[in-house]
PAMAR-320966 format. One record per residue: x, y, z of N, C-alpha, C in turn; residue in three letters. Coordinates in steps of 0.05 Angstrom, whole numbers, plus 5000, padded with zeros to 4 digits. Each point is the difference from the previous one (the first is absolute). Layout:
N
XYZXYZXYZAla/...
end
This chain:
439
350261256105500049735013502249834987Unk/501449855017502149834990499549715009Unk/501049814985500049725007502849905004Unk/500549895023502749885005499649705006Unk/501149824983499549725004501049915027Unk/498649815012501049865024502749874992Unk/501950005019502349834997499149715006Unk/501649814991499249725006500349955030Unk/501850145013500249975029497450105014Unk/498950234991497550095011497849814995Unk/499949884976498049814994500149765018Unk/502449905006500349775017499050065028Unk/500750235011499150075027496950045000Unk/499050124979497150034998498549745001Unk/500949804985498749745001500349865027Unk/502350025012500549895027498150125020Unk/499750274999498250135018497149924996Unk/499249984975497249914994499549725011Unk/502049834999499649725009500149985030Unk/501350185014500449975029499250255016Unk/501950135012499450215019500850274988Unk/498850225008500950274991503050035006Unk/501550094980502950045004500550305002Unk/499350115023500250295005502450065017Unk/501350234995502350095015499150195021Unk/501149985024499550185023502350195004Unk/499450265002502050195008498750195020Unk/501350055023498950175020502250195011Unk/499150235008501850195013498550155022Unk/501350025023498850155022501250285000Unk/498450205006500850285001499350135026Unk/501150235005499250175023498150224991Unk/499249994974498450214988497049914998Unk/498350204997497249954991499950064970Unk/499549794985500050034971497450124990Unk/500250184981497750134988499049824977Unk/497649895004499049804981499750114972Unk/498950254998499650124973502750054987Unk/501950105015502650054989501449744992Unk/499549795015501249734994498849894974Unk/497450034997498749914975501050144976Unk/500450265002501250164978502849904994Unk/501649965021502749904996500049734987Unk/498149835007499949734987499450034970Unk/498350184993499550044971502550094986Unk/501550185013502550094987502149784999Unk/500049825019501849774999499349824977Unk/497449974994499249844977500850134974Unk/500050264999501050144976503049964996Unk/501449995023502949954998500649714991Unk/498349815009500349724992497449914986Unk/499650074975497449954986499249705000Unk/502049825002499249715000498249945023Unk/500050165022498349955023497150054993Unk/499550154979497250064992498849784983Unk/501749804993499149794982497949825011Unk/498149924983498049805007500349774980Unk/499549765010500449764983497849974980Unk/500849934975498149944979501049754984Unk/498249854989500849794981501050144975Unk/502249894989501250124976501549784985Unk/498649894980501249774985502450084983Unk/500450264997502350084982502749985014Unk/500049985027502549995015500949725005Unk/502349975013501249735004498649845022Unk/498350135017498949875023496950005000Unk/498750124981497150024998498950205020Unk/501850155014499150215018501750264995Unk/498850225008501450264998499050185022Unk/501750195007499250225018499050234982Unk/497650105005499050234986500350245018Unk/501650204990500850235016498650244990Unk/498150125015498650244990501850245001Unk/499350194983501550254999499550195023Unk/497649995011499250185021500949915027Unk/499450165021500849935027498449765011Unk/501149875020498749775013499950045030Unk/497849935011499650025029500749745014Unk/502050025019500849765015498149975024Unk/498849775004498249965023501450075026Unk/498750165016501250095026497949985021Unk/500549845021498249975022501350115025Unk/498450125017501050115026498449875023Unk/501449905019498749865023501250105026Unk/498450055020501050085026501049755015Unk/502450015011501149775014498349915024Unk/498650195012498349935023497549844992Unk/499350014975497649874990500649744985Unk/502549914999500649774984502149835014Unk/499749744996502149815008502049984977Unk/502650075007502050024979500449734985Unk/499949785015500349744988497849944979Unk/497650055008497749964982500150194977Unk/500850255005500250204979502149924979Unk/502249905009502149914982499049764983Unk/498749815013499149774985498150084978Unk/498250185005498250104980501450164978Unk/501750185008501250194981502049864982Unk/501749835011502049864984499049744988Unk/497849895011499149744991498050004977Unk/499050244992498150014978501449994973Unk/499249834983501249984973499250244984Unk/502050104984499450224982498549904976Unk/497950144992498749964975501450174979Unk/502049904987501850164984498650094974Unk/497749904994498550114977498750275007Unk/499450045026498550245009501650175019Unk/502049895013501450155021502950064992Unk/501150215011502950044999501349785017Unk/502649944994501349795015501250095027Unk/498850215011501050115026497850145014Unk/500049985027498150155016501350085026Unk/498950205013501250135024498149995023Unk/501249995024498450015025501550185020Unk/498650185012501250175022498549925026Unk/501649915020498949945026500650235019Unk/498050155006500350245017500949915028Unk/502150125009501049945027501449735002Unk/500449864977501249745001503050004996Unk/501250245000502850034996501650035026Unk/501850195000501750055023499250265014Unk/499849995027499350245015497450134990Unk/498049834994497550114991499850074971Unk/502249964985500050054971498649784985Unk/499950024974498549824983501849774989Unk/498749794992501349774987499150004970Unk/501949994982499449994971500449724990Unk/498049884989500149734989499750004970Unk/501649844987499949974971499649714993Unk/498049944984499649734990500350014969Unk/501849834989500550004972499749724989Unk/499049974976499749744986502749914990Unk/500749755007502649894991499949934970Unk/497749994989499849964971501250244985Unk/499650235011500950254987502850075008Unk/500849965025502550105010501149825022Unk/502650045006501349875022500350195023Unk/501449915021500350175024501450264994Unk/502149994984501450254993498150194985Unk/498449894982498150174985498050135019Unk/499049855019498150115019501350235016Unk/502549975008501450215015500550244982Unk/500549964974500450234982497550164998Unk/497749874998497550155000499650165026Unk/500649875023499850135025501850255002Unk/502549974990501950225000498950234983Unk/499049944976499050204982497650155013Unk/498349845014497750125013500950205022Unk/502149925015500950175022501450254990Unk/501549974978501250244987497850204992Unk/497949894988497850184991498550115025Unk/499849855021498650095024501350245013Unk/502750014998501450235012500150244981Unk/498949964976499750234981502050004977Unk/501749794998502049994978498949824978Unk/501450014977499149844977501549734999Unk/498649785000501449744998501349984972Unk/502249864999501549964975498349834981Unk/499450104976498449854981501449744992Unk/498449794996501049744991498449914976Unk/501050044975498449964976499049714998Unk/497849974987498949734995501949844984Unk/501650124982501849854983501849825016Unk/500850095024501749845018498249825017Unk/498649824986498149835013501249735007Unk/498649845016501149735006500849844975Unk/498550034979500549844976502850054989Unk/500750264999502750074990502249915019Unk/499450035026502049925020500549704999Unk/497949844999500349714999501549924975Unk/499550144978501449934975503050045003Unk/500950205015502850055003501549805018Unk/498549865018501449825018500049714990Unk/498349944980500049724990502549954984Unk/501249765004502449934984499250004970Unk/501850104984499550004971501149744987Unk/502049885012501249764990498249765006Unk/499149854979498249785005501249795018Unk/502649975000501349805017499850085029Unk/500350265006499650095027497249965010Unk/498150054982497249965007499449705007Unk/501249824984499649725005501349925027Unk/502450115005501349935025498450105024Unk/498850244998498450115022497549835004Unk/498849904978497749835003500749735013Unk/502449904993500949755012500450035030Unk/501250235008500550055028497450025015Unk/498050144988497450035014498549745002Unk/500449824979498649755000500949825023Unk/502450065012500949835023498150025024Unk/498350214999498150025022498149765001Unk/499749864979498349765000501049805021Unk/502550025009500949825021498550045025Unk/498750235004498350055024497749795001Unk/499249894977497849815001500849755016Unk/502649945000501049765014501350075027Unk/500850255003501350095024498850285008Unk/497550005009498750265005501150135026Unk/499750275001500850145024498049975023Unk/500950055024498349995024497850214999Unk/497949965015497850195002500050125028Unk/499150255002499950135026497349965014Unk/497949974985497449965013498149864981Unk/497849915009498049864983497550175000Unk/500250254991497750175000497949924979Unk/497650115003497849944981500550164975Unk/500249864977500550134975497450084985Unk/497749935011497550064986499350295002Unk/500750145022499450285003502450145013Unk/501450154984502550125009499650285011Unk/500750035025500150275013502850035012Unk/500950255001502750055009500050135028Unk/502349965013500650125026502750144997Unk/500450235013502550154996501350065027Unk/502650034999501650095023502450164989Unk/501350155017502450154990501950055024Unk/502550014992502150065020502050194987Unk/501450155017501950204991502549985016Unk/502349944986502549965014501350265008Unk/501549995022501450255008502350064982Unk/501150245003502150104981502549835002Unk/500749905024502549855003499849734986Unk/497849865004499749744987499850044969Unk/498650214992499850064971502850054989Unk/501750155014502650064990501749744996Unk/499849825020501649754998498949824978Unk/497450004996498849844979500850104973Unk/499950274996500750114974502949944993Unk/501749985021502849944995500449724988Unk/498049835002500249734989501649815018Unk/500149754992501449795015502849954990Unk/501149775007502749944991500149954970Unk/502450044989500649964972497950154983Unk/498549874982498350134982497150025010Unk/499449935024497350005010499050295003Unk/497550044991498850265000497850015022Unk/498850245003497850035018497749814992Unk/499649974975497849824991500649715008Unk/502549924998500849735008499549965030Unk/500750205016499549985029497049975006Unk/498450154986497149995004498949724992Unk/500949904977499149744991500949785019Unk/502550015009501149805019498450005026Unk/499450245010498550025025497249894996Unk/498750034977497449904996500049694998Unk/502049894986500349714999500249895028Unk/501650125017500449905028497450045016Unk/498650224996497550045015498049794993Unk/499749944974498149804992500849725011Unk/502649954999501049745011499249975029Unk/500350215016499349995029496949995003Unk/498650154983497150005002498849734994Unk/501249864981499049734993501149785016Unk/501550065021501349795016498049805012Unk/497650105004497949825012498849814980Unk/500850024975499049824979502449874987Unk/501449825014502549894990499749814976Unk/497649914994499649814979499650134973Unk/499850264999499650144975502650014983Unk/499850104975502450024983502150185014Unk/502549944996502150165013501050224982Unk/499150014975500850224982498250245005Unk/501250245002498650255002500750164974Unk/497950104987500450164976498850285004Unk/501650204994499050285002499950134973Unk/497750104993499850154975501350275004Unk/501850074981501550255001499450174975Unk/498250205001499650164977502650144991Unk/500350034974502450114988499250244983Unk/500950245008499550244984501850004976Unk/498949994976501549984975500450274986Unk/499350225014500650264988503050044997Unk/500850164980502850064997501050145026Unk/502649965007501050115025499650305002Unk/500350154978499750295001497150085004Unk/498149824997497250065004498749815020Unk/501649915019499249795019497550075015Unk/499650265007497750095014498250184983Unk/500049954974498450164982498149824985Unk/497950124989498249864983497649875014Unk/497650054991497649885010499149784981Unk/500349765009499349774983500849755015Unk/499649774987500749745012502749924988Unk/502150065015502849944992501349805019Unk/498449835013501149825020499649714992Unk/502149854999499949714996500749885027Unk/500749755001500549885026502049764997Unk/501249935022501549765002499549885028Unk/500949765005499649875026502749955013Unk/500150035026502449945016499249785020Unk/501549784998499249765016502249925020Unk/499249875021501949875018498749745009Unk/501749815008499049765013501149995028Unk/499449805015500749995029503050025004Unk/501649894982502950015004501150294998Unk/498650164984500950284997499250185024Unk/498149905016499050165022501049915027Unk/502349865000501149915025501150245016Unk/501050204986500950255014499750234980Unk/500250245011499650244984501950024977Unk/502649945005502050034979499449824976Unk/499149755005499449834977497650104985Unk/498050105015497650104987500750244982Unk/501550185011500750244985501749934975Unk/501849815003501749924978498349884977Unk/498149835008498249874980498350224986Unk/498950185015498350214988501750184981Unk/502450085009501750184984500849874974Unk/500649745001500749854976497850024979Unk/497549975009497850004981499350284990Unk/500050205017499450274991502150104981Unk/502549925005502250084982499649884972Unk/499149745000499449874975497750144985Unk/497950085015497850144988500950254986Unk/501850155012500950254988501649954974Unk/501349764998501649944977498549864978Unk/497749885007498749824981497550134989Unk/498849874980497550094988497649845010Unk/500349855022497949825009497450155005Unk/499950235014497450145003498750064973Unk/501650064980498850064974498949754987Unk/500949765009499049754988497049965004Unk/498950085023497249985005498550184980Unk/501050234995498850184981500149884972Unk/502249874993500249884973497949784997Unk/499649845021498049794998497250124995Unk/499450225014497450124995499850134972Unk/502250114990500150104973499349784980Unk/501149765005499549784983497049925001Unk/499049985025497149935003498250214987Unk/500750255004498350224990500050014969Unk/502349924989500350014970498749754987Unk/499649785015499149754987497349915009Unk/499150095023497449905011497950214998Unk/497549924995497850204999499450115028Unk/498750235001499450125025498449825018Unk/498149854989498349825016501749805016Unk/502349924989501849815013501750145020Unk/501150234992501850155018498650085026Unk/497450064998498550075025500049785020Unk/500249754990499849775018502749905010Unk/502250104988502649905008500650035030Unk/499250235013500650025029498849775016Unk/497949874990498849775015501849765002Unk/502250014984502049795003501350005028Unk/499650235014501150025028498149895021Unk/497749904991498249865019501149725006Unk/499149895023500649735007503049955001Unk/501049804984502949955001501750244991Unk/498850184984501550234990500750195023Unk/498649995023500850175022502849955010Unk/501049764993502849935009502050184986Unk/499250144978501950174986500350275014Unk/498450065020500050265013501850005024Unk/501150235007501950035021498750015028Unk/501750005020499050015028499050285008Unk/501550204991499450285007501250184980Unk/499450265002501050204981501550225016Unk/502350084990501450235011500850194978Unk/499050245000500550204979501450245013Unk/502450064991501650225012500350214978Unk/498850235005500250234982502750145002Unk/501549945021502650125004499750285013Unk/502150164997500050285011498550184980Unk/497650085007498450164982500450305007Unk/499550184981500350285005498250095022Unk/500850215015498350115021497450104988Unk/497949975016497450104991500050304998Unk/498750124981499850294998498850125025Unk/501050235008499150135024497150094997Unk/498550005022497350105001500150305006Unk/498050154991499950295007499950045030Unk/498649835014499950005030500349725010Unk/501649975020500449735012502049844984Unk/500549765009502149834988498949714997Unk/501449854983499649714998501749875021Unk/498949815014501549865021500849724992Unk/498249864987500549724993498849944973Unk/501349824985499049914975500549704997Unk/498049854991500549724995498149904978Unk/500749774989498349884980500049705003Unk/498149874987500049704999499249924972Unk/501349794990499149874975497849815006Unk/498649904980497849805005501049745010Unk/498349855014500549725007497549854995Unk/500149734999497849844992500549725011Unk/497949845005500549725006501249864976Unk/501949825004501249915025502650155008Unk/500250254991502350175007498850225018Unk/499649955026498250175016501250245013Unk/502650054995501450225013501650154979Unk/499850265000501850174983501150225017Unk/502550074995501350225015501050204980Unk/499450255004501050224984502150165016Unk/502250074988502250145014500650254985Unk/500250225014500850264988501750155020Unk/502250114990501750175017499750294992Unk/499250165019499750294995501750155020Unk/502050154990501850145018501649805015Unk/500050025027501649825017498349785014Unk/497649954989498249805012499149804979Unk/500049755008498949784983497249935010Unk/498149994982497249955007499249734988Unk/498549855016499149734993497049995000Unk/498849914979497149954999499549704997Unk/498149905016499349724999497149974992Unk/499549814981497349944992499649695003Unk/497749935011499449725005497349924989Unk/499749754992497349894995498749975027Unk/497750145004498850025026499149735011Unk/499149824983499049745010502349835011Unk/502550064992502349855009501550125024Unk/499550265004501450155022497950175015Unk/499549935025498450185016501650245008Unk/498850195014501450255007502549965016Unk/499849825020502349945017502349874984Unk/499349814982502049874984501450194981Unk/498450194989501250204981502050175015Unk/499350105023501950175015502449845010Unk/499549755008502249835009502049944977Unk/499049944976501849954978501750244993Unk/498750245000501550254995502250045021Unk/499349955025502050045022502349804997Unk/499349754994502149794997501950074977Unk/498850104978501750074977502050225008Unk/499050215014501750225008502249905019Unk/499349825019502049895018502149844985Unk/499149844981501949844984501750184983Unk/498950214990501550194983502350135017Unk/499450085024502050115018502249795005Unk/499249755006501949795005501749944975Unk/498850014977501549954975502150224995Unk/499250245005502050234997502249975020Unk/499349945025502049975022501949774993Unk/499049774991501749774997501750014974Unk/499250174981501550004975501750254996Unk/499450215015501550254997501650075025Unk/499549855022501550055024498950245015Unk/497650114991498950235012498249945023Unk/
end
């Protein structure tokens, strides 16, 4: 048995989740195959052996920097696996239950699986993965899925030693120069300006009981190709996606002209080294915000220029690391009883510090391992969302197709509104590509 201390980033997410809503990651793939449940369970155990940190359970540990640790047993671990016939279940309700239940990390592994029989393509199955964001990010959840599928087809997943844990990775990305750390903290502190100039809101859903609603879209190969090519000058596919979302929200909120004209999008930032960008199971994601006001959204070109300017600055600066430095300071100086209550600063006026929506782009991810029988047809994921940030979009490109997952706070978006918002975003994305690339 081994003990691996929580990183301070994991501790922060843990306290936020305890104060608010479950922060679970959704990943789904449709197949043309009928998955063997027993074989899948065995493959999941082998995936946990390849990534032992997935076997960890939370324990109090006063000897570490955060008062918590992952306890990793030496023996095998069984990943919870549920099988449901699509004819006997409402997929929307099934998703709300499966993805909406908080993990008890003292007793459960931070991942669970669901197979929906006949819920895939041409009568095949749908494979659903729910992962705790306390333990891992979207890339980490996909790494576990990939290892599981490699084991399912009979091959050995590549071992990933516990020594290469989130704690070591986070240590390598933190600035060592105290002056750089102070500059990053200063840049992050500028977010306090949100208190006086908050971003617009998409809906006024009920925050007392959070349930999610999901939608997904899949772009054709031609639009994907033009998107991947990026926009003018230094604009990337991510910039095009962010610009399109800013414009979609602007049009969506047109019926509420008296609200704030600033739109803020939370943009998760993968801080893994470039050579390991799609490797490692852990929480290696920080964030930054990309904002526009009404003057930037007068036309597509201005919106894209404003977005590109900010994302370029994010790549050059340490601002995302500044939020981590502030939590390091809090964790080092405040007792646990106080740190547990810090997320409540986001209540009431503190809600003004939160963005309008979330867009997380995993980029072009490796192709899914082949199945012994049948194929994978579609893959998508969504990051968590919460009031008053009631929409999150997950983006992943596999092969020549870009896949979009949408997650909504159910009380703020009924089924028709959820589908309409997804359609409007896709329409705006096509228009953004057309107007900026000439395609």
